[in-house]
C-alpha positions in Angstrom: -22.0 -17.0 19.6 -23.3 -18.6 16.2 -23.3 -15.2 14.5 -19.8 -14.6 15.8 -18.4 -17.9 14.0 -20.3 -16.8 10.8 -18.1 -13.3 11.2 -15.3 -15.0 11.6 -15.3 -17.2 9.0 -16.3 -14.4 6.4 -12.9 -12.8 7.4 -11.4 -16.2 6.1 -12.0 -15.5 2.3 -10.7 -11.5 2.7 -7.6 -12.9 4.7 -7.1 -15.2 1.7 -8.1 -12.9 -1.3 -5.8 -10.1 0.3 -2.5 -12.1 0.6 -3.2 -13.5 -3.2 -3.8 -9.8 -4.3 -0.9 -8.6 -2.7 1.6 -10.8 -4.2 0.2 -10.3 -7.4 0.7 -6.7 -7.7 4.0 -6.6 -5.8 5.7 -9.0 -8.5 4.2 -7.8 -11.0 4.9 -4.1 -11.2 8.3 -4.2 -8.7 10.4 -2.7 -11.5 8.0 0.5 -11.4 8.5 0.7 -7.8 12.5 0.8 -7.8 12.4 3.3 -10.4 9.8 5.1 -8.4 12.5 4.5 -5.1 15.5 5.7 -7.2 13.9 9.2 -8.3 13.2 9.7 -5.1 16.5 9.1 -3.3 19.0 12.0 -2.9 21.2 10.4 -5.2 18.8 10.5 -8.4 17.8 7.8 -10.6 21.1 7.3 -12.1 23.6 7.1 -9.3 21.3 4.9 -7.1 21.3 2.2 -10.0 19.4 3.4 -13.0 17.5 0.8 -14.8 19.6 -2.2 -13.7 18.6 -4.6 -11.0 14.7 -3.2 -10.9 13.8 -6.5 -9.1 16.7 -5.9 -6.1 15.0 -6.2 -3.0 12.2 -8.6 -4.2 13.0 -10.8 -1.4 11.9 -8.6 1.3 8.4 -7.6 -0.7 8.0 -11.8 -1.2 8.3 -12.1 2.4 5.9 -9.5 3.5 3.3 -8.7 0.6 1.0 -11.4 1.3 0.6 -10.9 5.4 0.6 -7.2 5.2 -2.2 -7.4 2.2 -4.0 -10.1 4.4 -3.4 -8.0 7.4 -5.0 -5.1 5.5 -8.1 -6.9 4.2 -9.0 -8.6 7.2 -9.2 -5.6 9.1 -11.1 -3.3 6.4 -13.6 -6.1 6.3 -14.0 -6.5 9.9 -14.1 -2.3 10.3 -16.6 -1.9 7.8 -19.0 -4.6 8.5 -18.6 -3.3 12.1 -19.5 0.2 11.1 -22.0 0.1 8.4 -25.1 -0.9 10.6 -24.7 2.1 13.0 -23.9 4.9 10.3 -26.9 5.8 7.9 -26.7 5.3 4.0 -25.6 8.9 3.4 -22.6 8.7 5.7 -21.3 5.2 4.3 -18.5 6.6 2.4 -16.8 7.8 5.8 -17.3 4.1 7.0 -15.1 3.2 3.9 -12.4 6.1 5.0 -12.0 4.9 8.6 -12.1 0.8 7.7 -9.0 1.8 5.2 -7.6 3.9 7.5 -7.6 1.1 10.1 -6.8 -1.6 7.6 -3.4 0.5 6.8 -2.2 1.0 10.1 -2.2 -2.8 11.4 -0.7 -3.5 7.6 2.2 -1.0 8.1 3.1 -3.2 11.4 4.0 -6.2 8.8 5.1 -4.0 5.7 7.0 -1.0 7.2 10.2 -3.5 8.2 9.9 -4.8 4.4 9.3 -1.5 3.0 12.7 -0.2 4.9 15.0 -3.2 3.5 13.5 -3.1 0.2 13.8 0.5 -0.4 17.5 0.3 0.9 18.2 -2.7 -1.6 16.9 -0.8 -4.6 19.1 2.6 -4.1 22.0 0.2 -3.6 23.8 -2.9 -4.8 23.2 -4.5 -1.1 20.7 -7.0 -0.3 17.6 -6.7 1.9 19.6 -9.3 3.9 21.9 -7.1 4.5 20.1 -4.3 5.6 18.0 -5.8 7.8 21.1 -7.4 9.7 22.5 -3.8 9.7 19.5 -1.9 11.0 19.4 -4.6 13.8 22.8 -4.2 14.6 23.1 -0.6 14.8 19.2 0.5 15.5 17.5 -2.5 16.7 14.0 -2.9 16.0 12.9 0.7 16.0 15.8 0.6 12.8 13.1 -1.5 10.8 10.3 0.8 11.8 11.8 3.9 11.0 9.8 5.4 8.7 6.5 3.9 10.4 4.7 7.2 11.1 5.5 8.9 8.0 4.4 5.7 6.2 1.1 5.4 8.2 0.5 9.3 7.4 1.0 8.6 3.7 -1.1 5.7 3.8 -4.3 6.7 5.3 -4.8 10.0 3.3 -4.5 7.9 0.6 -6.5 4.9 1.9 -9.4 7.5 2.7 -9.0 8.7 -1.2 -8.8 5.3 -3.0 -11.4 3.0 -1.1 -14.6 5.5 -0.9 -13.8 6.2 -4.6 -13.6 2.6 -5.4 -16.5 1.5 -3.2 -18.4 4.4 -5.1 -17.4 3.6 -8.1 -18.4 -0.2 -8.1 -21.8 1.0 -6.6 -22.5 3.4 -9.3 -21.7 1.0 -12.1 -23.4 -2.0 -10.4 -26.9 0.2 -10.2 -26.6 1.1 -13.9 -26.2 -2.2 -14.9 -28.5 -3.7 -12.4 -26.1 -6.3 -11.0 -22.9 -6.2 -8.9 -19.4 -5.3 -10.8 -17.3 -8.2 -12.5 -13.7 -8.4 -10.9 -12.4 -6.8 -14.3 -14.7 -4.0 -13.6 -13.7 -3.7 -10.2 -10.1 -3.4 -11.5 -10.8 -0.5 -13.6 -12.5 1.0 -10.5 -9.4 0.3 -8.6 -7.4 1.9 -11.4 -9.2 5.2 -11.6 -9.3 5.4 -7.7 -5.5 4.6 -7.5 -4.3 7.0 -9.7 -6.4 9.8 -8.1 -5.1 8.9 -4.7 -1.4 7.9 -5.9 -1.2 12.0 -7.5 -2.6 13.3 -4.4 -0.2 11.8 -2.0 3.1 12.0 -3.9 4.9 14.2 -1.6 4.1 12.3 1.7 5.8 9.3 -0.4 8.7 11.5 -1.2 9.3 12.3 2.8 8.7 8.3 3.6 11.3 7.5 0.9 13.9 9.7 2.5 13.7 9.1 5.9 13.7 5.2 5.2 16.6 5.9 3.2 18.3 8.4 5.8 21.6 7.4 7.7 21.1 6.8 11.2 20.7 10.1 13.1 20.7 12.3 10.3 18.3 15.1 9.8 15.9 12.8 8.0 15.9 10.0 10.0 15.8 12.2 13.5 13.5 15.3 12.4 10.5 13.5 10.8 8.1 14.4 7.6 7.7 18.2 8.0 11.2 18.9 8.5 11.7 16.3 5.2 9.1 18.1 3.2 10.6 21.5 3.9 14.1 20.0 2.9 13.0 18.2 -0.4 11.5 21.7 -1.2 14.1 24.1 -0.4 16.6 21.6 -2.0 14.5 20.7 -5.3 11.8 22.9 -5.1 7.9 22.3 -5.7 9.0 20.0 -8.4 11.0 18.1 -5.9 8.1 17.1 -3.8 6.4 15.1 -6.8 9.8 13.4 -7.5 8.5 9.8 -9.4 5.1 10.7 -9.7 4.6 9.3 -12.8 5.9 6.2 -12.2 4.2 6.3 -9.1 0.9 7.0 -10.6 1.2 4.0 -13.5 2.5 1.8 -10.6 -0.3 2.3 -8.1 -2.9 2.7 -11.1 -2.0 -0.4 -12.3 -1.4 -2.3 -9.2 -5.0 -1.0 -8.0 -6.3 -2.7 -11.1 -4.7 -6.0 -10.2 -4.7 -5.7 -6.6 -8.4 -5.0 -6.0 -9.4 -7.1 -9.1 -7.6 -9.7 -8.0 -9.0 -9.4 -4.6 -12.6 -9.4 -6.0 -11.9 -12.3 -8.1 -10.4 -14.7 -5.5 -13.2 -13.7 -3.5 -15.7 -14.4 -6.0 -14.0 -17.7 -6.5 -13.6 -18.4 -3.1 -17.7 -17.9 -2.7 -18.4 -20.2 -5.6 -16.6 -22.8 -3.7 -18.1 -22.5 -0.3 -21.8 -22.4 -2.4 -20.9 -25.6 -4.1 -19.4 -27.1 -1.3 -22.0 -26.3 1.5 
């Protein structure tokens, strides 16, 4: 029982640090995300708003960023701590992969409704609340979760690439310098891992964006990921599958630096606070 309580307490810092990291990255990098969404939309960048209103839809992110990031890191740390003792050292990257996959699946329960409202607001002149109300009236709760599967199927491969690489880079750097990496070093590792994962999973992000922006009962909304990928490829060629690649890589590499660096920094602060007042 005492061990269980200690484990539960260890997840509280992960919860708080994850929430702080989520807020930091979403507020700082939101304009890049808006540009990426407009590039991937069916109308294209200029017809869906160009460079105006780059913070449109921010309120939906503000509501969802902290709880979804907190949910991710709490699940990630819990899964990692549960699996690590049962897996040989040489297979630890698989622990990080599966822990990140579990974390993303849990986080998307909170993230997807906010993402649906946010992306529709980014590609139009209406507020997230308008789209929230419209989705509930026309499609019910399922309207807010349209694109959940495509989001999870984008996030899990992304997490499978990003988090093992982040953990590996941190571990290698720590061994080389003889002590645990500093938060700024963790940020740099996060930027490298994020850029690689973002470039590799852009087609899945394009599909997710098209599905979320589609009208109810349209082919994109009904037929899912494979149909959408084929339709985009037919419409715009191979290049269309990588629409928004540059802002996505910039956004996620910077986001990885801020998100993972802020996470480690807040964990460090909370760890020092607990040590000081123990």
